[in-house]
All heavy atoms as TSV, in Angstrom:
chain	resi	resn	atom	element	x	y	z
A	1	VAL	N	N	-7.973	-1.584	4.874
A	1	VAL	CA	C	-6.593	-2.026	4.936
A	1	VAL	C	C	-5.981	-1.480	6.220
A	1	VAL	O	O	-6.463	-0.490	6.768
A	1	VAL	CB	C	-5.786	-1.566	3.689
A	1	VAL	CG1	C	-6.375	-2.108	2.405
A	1	VAL	CG2	C	-5.630	-0.088	3.633
A	2	PRO	N	N	-4.887	-2.104	6.687
A	2	PRO	CA	C	-4.224	-1.552	7.876
A	2	PRO	C	C	-3.671	-0.154	7.593
A	2	PRO	O	O	-3.212	0.126	6.482
A	2	PRO	CB	C	-3.070	-2.529	8.132
A	2	PRO	CG	C	-3.299	-3.701	7.258
A	2	PRO	CD	C	-4.251	-3.298	6.178
A	3	LEU	N	N	-3.716	0.715	8.592
A	3	LEU	CA	C	-3.151	2.051	8.437
A	3	LEU	C	C	-1.686	1.995	8.014
A	3	LEU	O	O	-1.224	2.842	7.258
A	3	LEU	CB	C	-3.264	2.832	9.745
A	3	LEU	CG	C	-4.614	3.448	10.043
A	3	LEU	CD1	C	-4.630	4.021	11.454
A	3	LEU	CD2	C	-4.942	4.519	9.039
A	4	SER	N	N	-0.969	0.980	8.476
A	4	SER	CA	C	0.456	0.853	8.155
A	4	SER	C	C	0.702	0.602	6.673
A	4	SER	O	O	1.813	0.787	6.182
A	4	SER	CB	C	1.098	-0.260	8.989
A	4	SER	OG	O	0.470	-1.501	8.718
A	5	ALA	N	N	-0.331	0.184	5.929
A	5	ALA	CA	C	-0.185	-0.074	4.496
A	5	ALA	C	C	-0.221	1.210	3.671
A	5	ALA	O	O	0.155	1.211	2.502
A	5	ALA	CB	C	-1.280	-1.022	4.010
A	6	ILE	N	N	-0.649	2.308	4.281
A	6	ILE	CA	C	-0.792	3.577	3.572
A	6	ILE	C	C	0.473	4.413	3.742
A	6	ILE	O	O	0.976	4.581	4.853
A	6	ILE	CB	C	-1.986	4.395	4.119
A	6	ILE	CG1	C	-3.271	3.562	4.119
A	6	ILE	CG2	C	-2.151	5.693	3.356
A	6	ILE	CD1	C	-3.735	3.120	2.776
A	7	LYS	N	N	0.987	4.927	2.646
A	7	LYS	CA	C	2.100	5.876	2.700
A	7	LYS	C	C	1.566	7.217	2.207
A	7	LYS	O	O	0.993	7.304	1.122
A	7	LYS	CB	C	3.260	5.406	1.835
A	7	LYS	CG	C	4.456	6.330	1.927
A	7	LYS	CD	C	5.686	5.710	1.329
A	7	LYS	CE	C	6.871	6.632	1.538
A	7	LYS	NZ	N	7.947	5.988	2.216
A	8	ILE	N	N	1.756	8.246	3.041
A	8	ILE	CA	C	1.303	9.585	2.693
A	8	ILE	C	C	2.485	10.317	2.052
A	8	ILE	O	O	3.558	10.400	2.643
A	8	ILE	CB	C	0.823	10.354	3.946
A	8	ILE	CG1	C	-0.242	9.545	4.708
A	8	ILE	CG2	C	0.309	11.731	3.548
A	8	ILE	CD1	C	-1.494	9.245	3.946
A	9	THR	N	N	2.275	10.815	0.844
A	9	THR	CA	C	3.318	11.540	0.123
A	9	THR	C	C	2.795	12.941	-0.195
A	9	THR	O	O	1.588	13.188	-0.076
A	9	THR	CB	C	3.680	10.822	-1.196
A	9	THR	OG1	O	2.606	10.968	-2.125
A	9	THR	CG2	C	3.981	9.348	-0.987
A	10	PRO	N	N	3.674	13.855	-0.627
A	10	PRO	CA	C	3.186	15.185	-1.024
A	10	PRO	C	C	2.152	15.126	-2.153
A	10	PRO	O	O	1.299	16.000	-2.267
A	10	PRO	CB	C	4.454	15.906	-1.489
A	10	PRO	CG	C	5.566	15.227	-0.758
A	10	PRO	CD	C	5.133	13.788	-0.658
A	11	GLU	N	N	2.214	14.073	-2.971
A	11	GLU	CA	C	1.270	13.917	-4.079
A	11	GLU	C	C	-0.035	13.255	-3.659
A	11	GLU	O	O	-0.991	13.224	-4.413
A	11	GLU	CB	C	1.902	13.098	-5.207
A	11	GLU	CG	C	3.081	13.773	-5.888
A	11	GLU	CD	C	4.380	13.682	-5.088
A	11	GLU	OE1	O	4.586	12.682	-4.355
A	11	GLU	OE2	O	5.178	14.613	-5.169
A	12	GLY	N	N	-0.079	12.644	-2.469
A	12	GLY	CA	C	-1.279	11.964	-1.994
A	12	GLY	C	C	-0.950	10.641	-1.337
A	12	GLY	O	O	0.210	10.314	-1.096
A	13	SER	N	N	-1.974	9.852	-1.072
A	13	SER	CA	C	-1.825	8.567	-0.407
A	13	SER	C	C	-1.570	7.462	-1.426
A	13	SER	O	O	-2.184	7.447	-2.495
A	13	SER	CB	C	-3.093	8.237	0.375
A	13	SER	OG	O	-3.356	9.252	1.312
A	14	ILE	N	N	-0.673	6.517	-1.069
A	14	ILE	CA	C	-0.387	5.381	-1.944
A	14	ILE	C	C	-0.317	4.099	-1.130
A	14	ILE	O	O	-0.151	4.126	0.093
A	14	ILE	CB	C	0.945	5.555	-2.723
A	14	ILE	CG1	C	2.122	5.687	-1.752
A	14	ILE	CG2	C	0.888	6.727	-3.674
A	14	ILE	CD1	C	3.493	5.640	-2.422
A	15	VAL	N	N	-0.473	2.982	-1.825
A	15	VAL	CA	C	-0.176	1.658	-1.287
A	15	VAL	C	C	0.793	0.999	-2.267
A	15	VAL	O	O	0.924	1.427	-3.408
A	15	VAL	CB	C	-1.435	0.780	-1.099
A	15	VAL	CG1	C	-2.381	1.384	-0.088
A	15	VAL	CG2	C	-2.138	0.526	-2.419
A	16	PHE	N	N	1.478	-0.031	-1.791
A	16	PHE	CA	C	2.429	-0.735	-2.633
A	16	PHE	C	C	1.966	-2.156	-2.935
A	16	PHE	O	O	1.375	-2.821	-2.089
A	16	PHE	CB	C	3.799	-0.846	-1.941
A	16	PHE	CG	C	4.522	0.459	-1.799
A	16	PHE	CD1	C	4.650	1.061	-0.565
A	16	PHE	CD2	C	5.088	1.087	-2.902
A	16	PHE	CE1	C	5.334	2.260	-0.421
A	16	PHE	CE2	C	5.763	2.285	-2.770
A	16	PHE	CZ	C	5.890	2.874	-1.531
A	17	THR	N	N	2.254	-2.595	-4.153
A	17	THR	CA	C	2.175	-4.003	-4.521
A	17	THR	C	C	3.577	-4.402	-4.958
A	17	THR	O	O	4.463	-3.551	-5.081
A	17	THR	CB	C	1.185	-4.251	-5.681
A	17	THR	OG1	O	1.600	-3.510	-6.821
A	17	THR	CG2	C	-0.243	-3.888	-5.291
A	18	ILE	N	N	3.776	-5.689	-5.197
A	18	ILE	CA	C	5.076	-6.183	-5.643
A	18	ILE	C	C	4.919	-6.802	-7.024
A	18	ILE	O	O	4.069	-7.659	-7.230
A	18	ILE	CB	C	5.647	-7.214	-4.659
A	18	ILE	CG1	C	5.797	-6.582	-3.273
A	18	ILE	CG2	C	6.990	-7.766	-5.163
A	18	ILE	CD1	C	6.153	-7.570	-2.175
A	19	THR	N	N	5.733	-6.331	-7.959
A	19	THR	CA	C	5.760	-6.879	-9.307
A	19	THR	C	C	7.204	-7.183	-9.671
A	19	THR	O	O	8.057	-6.290	-9.574
A	19	THR	CB	C	5.168	-5.883	-10.324
A	19	THR	OG1	O	3.822	-5.591	-9.944
A	19	THR	CG2	C	5.178	-6.465	-11.730
A	20	ASN	N	N	7.471	-8.424	-10.044
A	20	ASN	CA	C	8.825	-8.848	-10.420
A	20	ASN	C	C	9.859	-8.472	-9.370
A	20	ASN	O	O	10.952	-8.015	-9.689
A	20	ASN	CB	C	9.223	-8.274	-11.782
A	20	ASN	CG	C	8.324	-8.768	-12.894
A	20	ASN	OD1	O	7.897	-9.919	-12.887
A	20	ASN	ND2	N	8.015	-7.912	-13.832
A	21	GLY	N	N	9.516	-8.630	-8.086
A	21	GLY	CA	C	10.456	-8.389	-6.998
A	21	GLY	C	C	10.711	-6.941	-6.656
A	21	GLY	O	O	11.620	-6.631	-5.898
A	22	ALA	N	N	9.898	-6.019	-7.201
A	22	ALA	CA	C	10.078	-4.594	-6.906
A	22	ALA	C	C	8.747	-3.971	-6.496
A	22	ALA	O	O	7.681	-4.406	-6.928
A	22	ALA	CB	C	10.642	-3.868	-8.120
A	23	LEU	N	N	8.824	-2.922	-5.665
A	23	LEU	CA	C	7.628	-2.235	-5.212
A	23	LEU	C	C	7.065	-1.334	-6.294
A	23	LEU	O	O	7.801	-0.617	-6.969
A	23	LEU	CB	C	7.949	-1.386	-3.985
A	23	LEU	CG	C	8.329	-2.158	-2.729
A	23	LEU	CD1	C	8.776	-1.184	-1.645
A	23	LEU	CD2	C	7.187	-3.018	-2.240
A	24	VAL	N	N	5.748	-1.393	-6.440
A	24	VAL	CA	C	5.016	-0.537	-7.377
A	24	VAL	C	C	3.993	0.234	-6.547
A	24	VAL	O	O	3.239	-0.360	-5.774
A	24	VAL	CB	C	4.302	-1.369	-8.464
A	24	VAL	CG1	C	3.492	-0.483	-9.380
A	24	VAL	CG2	C	5.303	-2.216	-9.232
A	25	SER	N	N	3.975	1.564	-6.690
A	25	SER	CA	C	3.028	2.369	-5.924
A	25	SER	C	C	1.726	2.560	-6.696
A	25	SER	O	O	1.723	2.604	-7.930
A	25	SER	CB	C	3.632	3.734	-5.575
A	25	SER	OG	O	3.863	4.492	-6.733
A	26	HIS	N	N	0.646	2.660	-5.935
A	26	HIS	CA	C	-0.689	2.854	-6.506
A	26	HIS	C	C	-1.384	3.964	-5.723
A	26	HIS	O	O	-1.584	3.824	-4.515
A	26	HIS	CB	C	-1.522	1.567	-6.407
A	26	HIS	CG	C	-0.900	0.406	-7.094
A	26	HIS	ND1	N	-1.089	0.149	-8.433
A	26	HIS	CD2	C	-0.069	-0.563	-6.635
A	26	HIS	CE1	C	-0.408	-0.938	-8.768
A	26	HIS	NE2	N	0.228	-1.379	-7.696
A	27	PRO	N	N	-1.744	5.062	-6.374
A	27	PRO	CA	C	-2.476	6.134	-5.676
A	27	PRO	C	C	-3.847	5.633	-5.232
A	27	PRO	O	O	-4.510	4.892	-5.966
A	27	PRO	CB	C	-2.627	7.228	-6.733
A	27	PRO	CG	C	-1.797	6.822	-7.891
A	27	PRO	CD	C	-1.500	5.366	-7.767
A	28	VAL	N	N	-4.245	6.018	-4.034
A	28	VAL	CA	C	-5.551	5.629	-3.502
A	28	VAL	C	C	-6.243	6.841	-2.892
A	28	VAL	O	O	-5.599	7.801	-2.488
A	28	VAL	CB	C	-5.435	4.504	-2.440
A	28	VAL	CG1	C	-4.951	3.210	-3.063
A	28	VAL	CG2	C	-4.534	4.911	-1.289
A	29	ILE	N	N	-7.552	6.762	-2.844
A	29	ILE	CA	C	-8.378	7.752	-2.158
A	29	ILE	C	C	-8.873	7.089	-0.876
A	29	ILE	O	O	-9.478	6.015	-0.920
A	29	ILE	CB	C	-9.584	8.188	-3.022
A	29	ILE	CG1	C	-9.114	8.736	-4.371
A	29	ILE	CG2	C	-10.444	9.205	-2.271
A	29	ILE	CD1	C	-8.279	9.984	-4.297
A	30	LEU	N	N	-8.570	7.735	0.251
A	30	LEU	CA	C	-8.943	7.156	1.538
A	30	LEU	C	C	-10.393	7.464	1.878
A	30	LEU	O	O	-10.914	8.528	1.544
A	30	LEU	CB	C	-8.027	7.703	2.636
A	30	LEU	CG	C	-6.535	7.450	2.440
A	30	LEU	CD1	C	-5.753	8.052	3.599
A	30	LEU	CD2	C	-6.242	5.972	2.285
A	31	GLY	N	N	-11.008	6.499	2.569
A	31	GLY	CA	C	-12.373	6.666	3.058
A	31	GLY	C	C	-12.362	6.763	4.573
A	31	GLY	O	O	-11.473	7.372	5.161
A	32	ALA	N	N	-13.300	6.099	5.203
A	32	ALA	CA	C	-13.481	6.175	6.652
A	32	ALA	C	C	-12.371	5.458	7.410
A	32	ALA	O	O	-11.889	4.405	6.990
A	32	ALA	CB	C	-14.833	5.577	7.025
A	33	LEU	N	N	-11.995	6.044	8.538
A	33	LEU	CA	C	-11.034	5.439	9.455
A	33	LEU	C	C	-11.809	4.597	10.451
A	33	LEU	O	O	-12.792	5.067	11.031
A	33	LEU	CB	C	-10.251	6.539	10.168
A	33	LEU	CG	C	-9.212	6.101	11.178
A	33	LEU	CD1	C	-8.107	5.289	10.498
A	33	LEU	CD2	C	-8.623	7.315	11.872
A	34	ARG	N	N	-11.399	3.347	10.616
A	34	ARG	CA	C	-12.087	2.424	11.531
A	34	ARG	C	C	-11.063	1.756	12.421
A	34	ARG	O	O	-10.537	0.691	12.087
A	34	ARG	CB	C	-12.859	1.379	10.733
A	34	ARG	CG	C	-13.977	1.989	9.921
A	34	ARG	CD	C	-14.871	0.940	9.314
A	34	ARG	NE	N	-16.002	1.596	8.686
A	34	ARG	CZ	C	-16.267	1.543	7.398
A	34	ARG	NH1	N	-15.490	0.866	6.585
A	34	ARG	NH2	N	-17.317	2.172	6.908
A	35	GLY	N	N	-10.729	2.403	13.527
A	35	GLY	CA	C	-9.725	1.865	14.440
A	35	GLY	C	C	-8.356	1.894	13.795
A	35	GLY	O	O	-7.875	2.941	13.376
A	36	SER	N	N	-7.728	0.731	13.667
A	36	SER	CA	C	-6.387	0.641	13.066
A	36	SER	C	C	-6.451	0.365	11.564
A	36	SER	O	O	-5.445	0.039	10.948
A	36	SER	CB	C	-5.573	-0.447	13.768
A	36	SER	OG	O	-6.178	-1.710	13.560
A	37	LYS	N	N	-7.647	0.479	10.986
A	37	LYS	CA	C	-7.818	0.231	9.553
A	37	LYS	C	C	-8.442	1.452	8.896
A	37	LYS	O	O	-9.093	2.258	9.551
A	37	LYS	CB	C	-8.687	-0.989	9.319
A	37	LYS	CG	C	-8.047	-2.273	9.835
A	37	LYS	CD	C	-8.835	-3.488	9.429
A	37	LYS	CE	C	-8.235	-4.728	10.029
A	37	LYS	NZ	N	-7.237	-5.357	9.227
A	38	VAL	N	N	-8.218	1.571	7.591
A	38	VAL	CA	C	-8.803	2.677	6.837
A	38	VAL	C	C	-9.441	2.105	5.576
A	38	VAL	O	O	-8.916	1.179	4.965
A	38	VAL	CB	C	-7.758	3.763	6.506
A	38	VAL	CG1	C	-6.678	3.229	5.596
A	38	VAL	CG2	C	-8.406	4.990	5.907
A	39	GLU	N	N	-10.593	2.632	5.249
A	39	GLU	CA	C	-11.303	2.213	4.033
A	39	GLU	C	C	-10.627	2.864	2.820
A	39	GLU	O	O	-10.186	4.008	2.881
A	39	GLU	CB	C	-12.740	2.698	4.145
A	39	GLU	CG	C	-13.602	2.412	2.967
A	39	GLU	CD	C	-14.984	3.013	3.172
A	39	GLU	OE1	O	-15.803	2.377	3.852
A	39	GLU	OE2	O	-15.209	4.137	2.674
A	40	ILE	N	N	-10.533	2.123	1.741
A	40	ILE	CA	C	-10.025	2.665	0.483
A	40	ILE	C	C	-11.235	2.943	-0.398
A	40	ILE	O	O	-11.938	2.019	-0.802
A	40	ILE	CB	C	-9.054	1.679	-0.213
A	40	ILE	CG1	C	-7.881	1.338	0.696
A	40	ILE	CG2	C	-8.580	2.255	-1.536
A	40	ILE	CD1	C	-6.994	2.492	1.066
A	41	ALA	N	N	-11.480	4.230	-0.687
A	41	ALA	CA	C	-12.641	4.622	-1.487
A	41	ALA	C	C	-12.426	4.318	-2.963
A	41	ALA	O	O	-13.365	3.967	-3.670
A	41	ALA	CB	C	-12.943	6.098	-1.280
A	42	SER	N	N	-11.175	4.448	-3.435
A	42	SER	CA	C	-10.869	4.099	-4.817
A	42	SER	C	C	-9.361	3.944	-4.990
A	42	SER	O	O	-8.575	4.446	-4.197
A	42	SER	CB	C	-11.405	5.143	-5.799
A	42	SER	OG	O	-10.695	6.351	-5.670
A	43	GLY	N	N	-8.991	3.212	-6.047
A	43	GLY	CA	C	-7.585	3.027	-6.371
A	43	GLY	C	C	-7.112	1.592	-6.270
A	43	GLY	O	O	-6.006	1.281	-6.714
A	44	LEU	N	N	-7.913	0.712	-5.671
A	44	LEU	CA	C	-7.553	-0.702	-5.561
A	44	LEU	C	C	-8.574	-1.563	-6.288
A	44	LEU	O	O	-9.719	-1.175	-6.451
A	44	LEU	CB	C	-7.522	-1.151	-4.096
A	44	LEU	CG	C	-6.477	-0.545	-3.178
A	44	LEU	CD1	C	-6.599	-1.152	-1.781
A	44	LEU	CD2	C	-5.089	-0.753	-3.723
A	45	THR	N	N	-8.120	-2.740	-6.691
A	45	THR	CA	C	-9.033	-3.745	-7.219
A	45	THR	C	C	-9.062	-4.920	-6.252
A	45	THR	O	O	-8.137	-5.081	-5.441
A	45	THR	CB	C	-8.602	-4.232	-8.621
A	45	THR	OG1	O	-7.309	-4.836	-8.514
A	45	THR	CG2	C	-8.550	-3.082	-9.614
A	46	ALA	N	N	-10.078	-5.732	-6.334
A	46	ALA	CA	C	-10.248	-6.844	-5.396
A	46	ALA	C	C	-9.110	-7.856	-5.466
A	46	ALA	O	O	-8.822	-8.537	-4.477
A	46	ALA	CB	C	-11.579	-7.529	-5.652
A	47	ASP	N	N	-8.438	-7.967	-6.602
A	47	ASP	CA	C	-7.386	-8.972	-6.738
A	47	ASP	C	C	-5.985	-8.462	-6.378
A	47	ASP	O	O	-5.027	-9.207	-6.418
A	47	ASP	CB	C	-7.375	-9.537	-8.159
A	47	ASP	CG	C	-7.056	-8.480	-9.202
A	47	ASP	OD1	O	-7.282	-7.283	-8.944
A	47	ASP	OD2	O	-6.591	-8.853	-10.293
A	48	MET	N	N	-5.852	-7.203	-5.989
A	48	MET	CA	C	-4.542	-6.647	-5.634
A	48	MET	C	C	-4.099	-7.148	-4.263
A	48	MET	O	O	-4.885	-7.140	-3.320
A	48	MET	CB	C	-4.573	-5.119	-5.626
A	48	MET	CG	C	-4.738	-4.520	-6.993
A	48	MET	SD	S	-4.932	-2.723	-6.923
A	48	MET	CE	C	-3.240	-2.238	-7.162
A	49	GLN	N	N	-2.857	-7.591	-4.193
A	49	GLN	CA	C	-2.262	-7.971	-2.912
A	49	GLN	C	C	-1.296	-6.864	-2.531
A	49	GLN	O	O	-0.274	-6.672	-3.197
A	49	GLN	CB	C	-1.558	-9.311	-3.013
A	49	GLN	CG	C	-2.512	-10.447	-3.269
A	49	GLN	CD	C	-1.814	-11.786	-3.279
A	49	GLN	OE1	O	-0.607	-11.885	-3.451
A	49	GLN	NE2	N	-2.574	-12.836	-3.083
A	50	ILE	N	N	-1.626	-6.145	-1.458
A	50	ILE	CA	C	-0.828	-4.988	-1.087
A	50	ILE	C	C	0.150	-5.330	0.033
A	50	ILE	O	O	-0.039	-6.283	0.786
A	50	ILE	CB	C	-1.717	-3.805	-0.673
A	50	ILE	CG1	C	-2.522	-4.136	0.580
A	50	ILE	CG2	C	-2.614	-3.372	-1.813
A	50	ILE	CD1	C	-3.171	-2.934	1.215
A	51	VAL	N	N	1.196	-4.524	0.126
A	51	VAL	CA	C	2.170	-4.638	1.208
A	51	VAL	C	C	1.513	-4.059	2.454
A	51	VAL	O	O	0.978	-2.947	2.418
A	51	VAL	CB	C	3.455	-3.855	0.845
A	51	VAL	CG1	C	4.431	-3.860	1.999
A	51	VAL	CG2	C	4.084	-4.442	-0.413
A	52	GLU	N	N	1.541	-4.800	3.554
A	52	GLU	CA	C	0.824	-4.396	4.759
A	52	GLU	C	C	1.539	-3.348	5.595
A	52	GLU	O	O	0.930	-2.764	6.488
A	52	GLU	CB	C	0.507	-5.615	5.626
A	52	GLU	CG	C	-0.526	-6.520	4.998
A	52	GLU	CD	C	-0.947	-7.652	5.906
A	52	GLU	OE1	O	-0.568	-7.653	7.098
A	52	GLU	OE2	O	-1.649	-8.543	5.432
A	53	ASP	N	N	2.826	-3.119	5.358
A	53	ASP	CA	C	3.558	-2.114	6.124
A	53	ASP	C	C	4.435	-1.305	5.171
A	53	ASP	O	O	5.466	-1.788	4.711
A	53	ASP	CB	C	4.402	-2.776	7.203
A	53	ASP	CG	C	4.988	-1.788	8.191
A	53	ASP	OD1	O	5.002	-0.568	7.895
A	53	ASP	OD2	O	5.429	-2.212	9.272
A	54	ALA	N	N	4.015	-0.100	4.859
A	54	ALA	CA	C	4.701	0.738	3.871
A	54	ALA	C	C	5.766	1.642	4.481
A	54	ALA	O	O	6.439	2.367	3.767
A	54	ALA	CB	C	3.673	1.602	3.132
A	55	ARG	N	N	5.948	1.588	5.796
A	55	ARG	CA	C	6.904	2.484	6.451
A	55	ARG	C	C	8.311	2.270	5.908
A	55	ARG	O	O	8.809	1.148	5.868
A	55	ARG	CB	C	6.896	2.274	7.962
A	55	ARG	CG	C	5.573	2.698	8.596
A	55	ARG	CD	C	5.539	2.400	10.043
A	55	ARG	NE	N	5.416	0.928	10.208
A	55	ARG	CZ	C	5.225	0.333	11.365
A	55	ARG	NH1	N	5.160	1.033	12.474
A	55	ARG	NH2	N	5.117	-0.979	11.433
A	56	GLY	N	N	8.932	3.360	5.471
A	56	GLY	CA	C	10.305	3.332	4.995
A	56	GLY	C	C	10.488	2.781	3.594
A	56	GLY	O	O	11.613	2.664	3.127
A	57	LEU	N	N	9.411	2.441	2.906
A	57	LEU	CA	C	9.517	1.861	1.564
A	57	LEU	C	C	9.394	2.935	0.493
A	57	LEU	O	O	8.824	3.996	0.734
A	57	LEU	CB	C	8.425	0.807	1.359
A	57	LEU	CG	C	8.421	-0.362	2.341
A	57	LEU	CD1	C	7.269	-1.300	2.024
A	57	LEU	CD2	C	9.744	-1.086	2.354
A	58	LYS	N	N	9.939	2.641	-0.700
A	58	LYS	CA	C	9.822	3.581	-1.813
A	58	LYS	C	C	9.637	2.822	-3.117
A	58	LYS	O	O	10.043	1.666	-3.254
A	58	LYS	CB	C	11.034	4.498	-1.894
A	58	LYS	CG	C	12.330	3.773	-2.132
A	58	LYS	CD	C	13.488	4.742	-2.144
A	58	LYS	CE	C	14.765	3.949	-2.395
A	58	LYS	NZ	N	15.926	4.789	-2.445
A	59	GLU	N	N	9.025	3.483	-4.074
A	59	GLU	CA	C	8.753	2.926	-5.397
A	59	GLU	C	C	10.040	2.378	-6.025
A	59	GLU	O	O	11.089	2.999	-5.948
A	59	GLU	CB	C	8.175	4.029	-6.292
A	59	GLU	CG	C	8.109	3.661	-7.757
A	59	GLU	CD	C	6.725	3.286	-8.231
A	59	GLU	OE1	O	5.751	3.763	-7.661
A	59	GLU	OE2	O	6.632	2.479	-9.160
A	60	GLY	N	N	9.953	1.203	-6.607
A	60	GLY	CA	C	11.084	0.601	-7.314
A	60	GLY	C	C	12.043	-0.171	-6.427
A	60	GLY	O	O	12.915	-0.887	-6.934
A	61	GLN	N	N	11.897	-0.042	-5.128
A	61	GLN	CA	C	12.769	-0.760	-4.196
A	61	GLN	C	C	12.601	-2.267	-4.397
A	61	GLN	O	O	11.480	-2.758	-4.524
A	61	GLN	CB	C	12.399	-0.368	-2.760
A	61	GLN	CG	C	13.239	-1.005	-1.700
A	61	GLN	CD	C	12.832	-0.494	-0.303
A	61	GLN	OE1	O	12.173	0.536	-0.160
A	61	GLN	NE2	N	13.217	-1.224	0.709
A	62	GLU	N	N	13.728	-2.991	-4.439
A	62	GLU	CA	C	13.669	-4.449	-4.578
A	62	GLU	C	C	13.330	-5.056	-3.220
A	62	GLU	O	O	13.841	-4.615	-2.187
A	62	GLU	CB	C	14.985	-4.986	-5.103
A	62	GLU	CG	C	15.246	-4.579	-6.544
A	62	GLU	CD	C	16.496	-5.215	-7.118
A	62	GLU	OE1	O	17.037	-6.162	-6.523
A	62	GLU	OE2	O	16.928	-4.743	-8.173
A	63	VAL	N	N	12.460	-6.068	-3.230
A	63	VAL	CA	C	12.028	-6.718	-1.999
A	63	VAL	C	C	12.026	-8.231	-2.176
A	63	VAL	O	O	11.965	-8.745	-3.295
A	63	VAL	CB	C	10.616	-6.255	-1.567
A	63	VAL	CG1	C	10.616	-4.793	-1.198
A	63	VAL	CG2	C	9.602	-6.513	-2.646
A	64	THR	N	N	12.070	-8.912	-1.043
A	64	THR	CA	C	11.988	-10.366	-1.018
A	64	THR	C	C	10.788	-10.739	-0.154
A	64	THR	O	O	10.615	-10.197	0.937
A	64	THR	CB	C	13.263	-10.981	-0.400
A	64	THR	OG1	O	14.380	-10.543	-1.158
A	64	THR	CG2	C	13.197	-12.494	-0.405
A	65	ILE	N	N	9.972	-11.647	-0.647
A	65	ILE	CA	C	8.804	-12.115	0.093
A	65	ILE	C	C	9.227	-13.325	0.924
A	65	ILE	O	O	9.772	-14.293	0.391
A	65	ILE	CB	C	7.647	-12.493	-0.836
A	65	ILE	CG1	C	7.246	-11.282	-1.657
A	65	ILE	CG2	C	6.472	-13.033	-0.054
A	65	ILE	CD1	C	6.259	-11.593	-2.754
A	66	GLN	N	N	8.956	-13.254	2.234
A	66	GLN	CA	C	9.283	-14.362	3.120
A	66	GLN	C	C	8.008	-15.056	3.538
A	66	GLN	O	O	7.037	-14.417	3.932
A	66	GLN	CB	C	10.013	-13.863	4.373
A	66	GLN	CG	C	11.364	-13.269	4.049
A	66	GLN	CD	C	12.073	-12.798	5.305
A	66	GLN	OE1	O	11.468	-12.625	6.357
A	66	GLN	NE2	N	13.367	-12.597	5.205
A	67	ALA	N	N	8.017	-16.382	3.427
A	67	ALA	CA	C	6.864	-17.179	3.857
A	67	ALA	C	C	6.828	-17.224	5.366
A	67	ALA	O	O	7.858	-17.230	6.025
A	67	ALA	CB	C	6.946	-18.581	3.284
A	68	GLU	N	N	5.620	-17.225	5.922
A	68	GLU	CA	C	5.485	-17.294	7.377
A	68	GLU	C	C	5.589	-18.709	7.862
A	68	GLU	O	O	5.254	-19.640	7.276
A	68	GLU	CB	C	4.150	-16.697	7.795
A	68	GLU	CG	C	4.117	-15.212	7.574
A	68	GLU	CD	C	2.832	-14.604	8.090
A	68	GLU	OE1	O	2.279	-15.100	9.082
A	68	GLU	OE2	O	2.377	-13.631	7.497
Protein backbone atom coordinates (compact mmCIF):
# COMPACT_ATOMS: atom_id res chain seq x y z
CA VAL A 1 0.00 0.00 0.00
CA PRO A 2 1.16 3.61 -0.36
CA LEU A 3 3.07 4.93 2.64
CA SER A 4 0.52 7.75 2.82
CA ALA A 5 -2.20 5.18 3.66
CA ILE A 6 -0.48 4.29 6.95
CA LYS A 7 -1.13 6.31 10.10
CA ILE A 8 1.33 5.76 12.93
CA THR A 9 -0.26 6.11 16.37
CA PRO A 10 1.07 5.49 19.90
CA GLU A 11 -0.83 2.17 19.80
CA GLY A 12 0.68 1.12 16.44
CA SER A 13 0.11 1.42 12.71
CA ILE A 14 -3.41 1.67 11.24
CA VAL A 15 -5.16 2.09 7.91
CA PHE A 16 -8.64 3.45 7.33
CA THR A 17 -11.65 2.09 5.48
CA ILE A 18 -15.00 3.84 5.06
CA THR A 19 -18.21 2.38 6.46
CA ASN A 20 -21.51 4.27 6.26
CA GLY A 21 -19.68 7.52 5.44
CA ALA A 22 -17.31 7.38 8.41
CA LEU A 23 -13.68 6.34 8.84
CA VAL A 24 -12.97 3.02 10.54
CA SER A 25 -9.41 2.25 11.67
CA HIS A 26 -7.80 -1.16 11.29
CA PRO A 27 -4.55 -2.09 13.08
CA VAL A 28 -1.92 -3.49 10.72
CA ILE A 29 1.52 -5.05 11.01
CA LEU A 30 3.96 -3.52 8.56
CA GLY A 31 6.32 -5.57 6.44
CA ALA A 32 9.01 -4.55 3.96
CA LEU A 33 9.36 -0.99 2.69
CA ARG A 34 9.57 -0.84 -1.11
CA GLY A 35 10.13 2.71 -2.31
CA SER A 36 6.94 4.71 -1.70
CA LYS A 37 4.99 1.58 -0.74
CA VAL A 38 4.98 -0.65 2.32
CA GLU A 39 3.98 -4.29 2.59
CA ILE A 40 1.22 -5.15 5.06
CA ALA A 41 2.20 -8.35 6.89
CA SER A 42 -1.19 -8.71 8.58
CA GLY A 43 -4.38 -6.85 9.39
CA LEU A 44 -5.95 -6.50 5.93
CA THR A 45 -8.10 -8.75 3.80
CA ALA A 46 -8.04 -8.87 0.01
CA ASP A 47 -11.49 -7.28 -0.27
CA MET A 48 -10.76 -4.22 1.92
CA GLN A 49 -10.72 -0.87 0.15
CA ILE A 50 -8.47 1.43 2.14
CA VAL A 51 -8.11 5.20 2.17
CA GLU A 52 -4.92 6.03 0.25
CA ASP A 53 -3.99 9.14 2.25
CA ALA A 54 -4.45 8.96 6.03
CA ARG A 55 -2.74 12.27 6.84
CA GLY A 56 -4.84 14.34 9.22
CA LEU A 57 -7.64 11.76 9.46
CA LYS A 58 -9.11 10.22 12.61
CA GLU A 59 -11.42 7.35 13.51
CA GLY A 60 -15.12 8.17 13.19
CA GLN A 61 -14.56 11.24 11.03
CA GLU A 62 -17.32 11.66 8.43
CA VAL A 63 -16.07 11.63 4.83
CA THR A 64 -17.44 12.01 1.33
CA ILE A 65 -16.18 9.90 -1.57
CA GLN A 66 -15.61 11.88 -4.76
CA ALA A 67 -15.57 10.16 -8.13
CA GLU A 68 -12.59 10.93 -10.34
